[in-house]
N, C-alpha and C positions, 0 to 999 in steps of 0.2 A: 531484568534489564542489566545491563552494563554500560558504562562509561564509553563515551564516542572515543576517548583518548586509548582505549584498549585496540583500536583499528590502527593507531598511528605507526606502530613498529612495523606492520606489513605495507602499509603506504609508503612508508620512508624507503623500502626496499624498491619502489617503483619510481619515485621521486621526491627529492629533497627540497622542499619549500622552507626558507628560511623565516616566514611571516607567521607569527603565532596567530592560531584561530583559523586562517586561511583553508589548512589541511580539514580541520575539524567541521568547517562549513561545507567543504567539497565531500567529504564522508556521508554528513546527513543528505545533501542533495543526492548523492547516488544513492543511497539507501532509500530515499523517497522514490525515486524512479523504479528502483528495482523490486520494491514492494508494491508498487502500484501494476506495474506491468507483469510481474510473476503471480501475483495473488498468493504468494506464499504464506501471509499472516491473516487468518480469518477469524472474526470474532462473532459471536452470537449473543444476543440480547432478548430477553424473555420478558413479556408483560401479561398479567392477568387480563389487564383490560387497556384499551385505547380509545379515545373519543374523537370525534368528528373535529377538525381543524387543530388537533393535536399534533405538535412537531416532536420528533423523536431522532435521537442521535445514535448511530452505531457505537460511538464512544461514549461510555457513561461518564458523569462528573467524576472529578478526580484523577483523571489520565490525561495530563497536561503534556504529555512526552509523545502521545499518538495521536493521529486524526483519522477521520474516515477518507477512504480513498476509492469507494464505490459499493453500492448495495448490490449483493448477489441475489438474495431473495428475501420476500416477506411473506408469511404466511400465518392464517388465522384457522385454528382447529385443524392443522395438518391439510389445509387447502391453502394453494399457492394465492397471493392476491396479486392484481393486475395493477403495474405501474400506468399512471395516467388516468385511471378508473378508480381503483380503491384508495390510492395515495399518489401523491406527486412527489417527485424527487425536487428537494430543495437546493442541495449541492451534493457533493460525491459522498457525505456521509450522513445527510439528514434527510428525512422523508416528513412528509404532512399528510396524515390520514383525512380521507374525505367521507368517512363514516364511522360508526361504532363497531369496534370487533374485540374480541375476548380470545383468550389463549394465543397471543400474538409472538411470533419467533422472527427476529430480524437477522439475517446473517450479511455481514459485510466485509470488506476487505480494509485493513489499515495500514496506515504508513506512519512514519516519524514526523513530528511537527517540525516546521523549518527552524524552531529555537531550540529544538530536542538537544539535551546534553548527554542522555541516555538512549540506547538502542536496543530492541529486543535481543535477548541472548542468542535465539536462533540464527540471527544475521551474523554474530561473531563466530559461532559453533561451527556453521555450515556453509557460509557464504562470504566470508571474509575477503577470500581472494576476488571474487567478483566484484564486490562492492567497492573493494580497494582499486580494482583496475578502472572501475566507472569514475572514482575520484580522481585517479592518476590523469584520465582522459580529459577530464574539465580543467585540472589544472596545467596540463601541457598543451593547451590551447589558448591559453592567455598570452597574446603577443606583448611585445616590450618588456618580456620577463627573462630573467636567466634560464629559467625551467622551460621555456618554449620550445617544443618538439613535435611538429604536428605528424612526423612520422611514425613516432612511438605513441602519440596520442591515437592514431589510426589504429595500431595494434591493441592498445588498452581498450578502446572502444568494442573491437569484435571481441575480445574476450568477456568483456562487460556484457555484450548482447548474447554471447553463449550461455553465459551463467544464468542469465534471466530466462532463457529458453529452457535450460537444465531444471531450474526452481519451477518454472510454470509447469513443465511436464510432471514433475513430481508433485506438484501441488493437486493438479487435475487426477493424477492415479489414486492419490491418497485423501483427497477431501470430496466426498460424495456431492456436497453442497453446490459446488463447482461446476458440476454437470451440465451441460446444455440441456434445457428443458423448454423446449417450444411449445407452450401451451397455446390452444387453439381457443379462440374468443367465440362464444356463441352468440349469434346475431338473428335478429329477428327483423324480416323485412315486411312492410304492409303493402 
């Protein structure tokens, strides 16, 4: 994890906002959207056993900087469990089981929490320009401010979206868990 302030020099090359805290908030919001849409940060949690009505989060206790951004897959003994049947999705990062299972693996996408003051290193090292373009877009669309610039905001939005697409393509090519797996359900008709 790296401090959000490490993104500031890159963002200041795009827009100079004299209000302390506003740039950091824009960086975190852009990083959230970036992570959610690109699925670039994937976490796996393993459990020996889970029980009926047990709620489980993609993010374990003790990681207040991150939150769940989506469930990719849930498997028991290497067999995929079905959403809505074997478990229900409570929110983007939490599920509730509808039965007892063993050898459970939950794979999910994570994003920074809204109050994060640190972000994953990979965002700084590989995606700083894209995230800062997203933050600049947010800042430049604030009317009645000295830095309001809708034309430049539109350009930065395009750069941000392209960075998301590039990261998403990389994640899909290098993370087997993200491959689309359309599992058919067995149904019995009477």
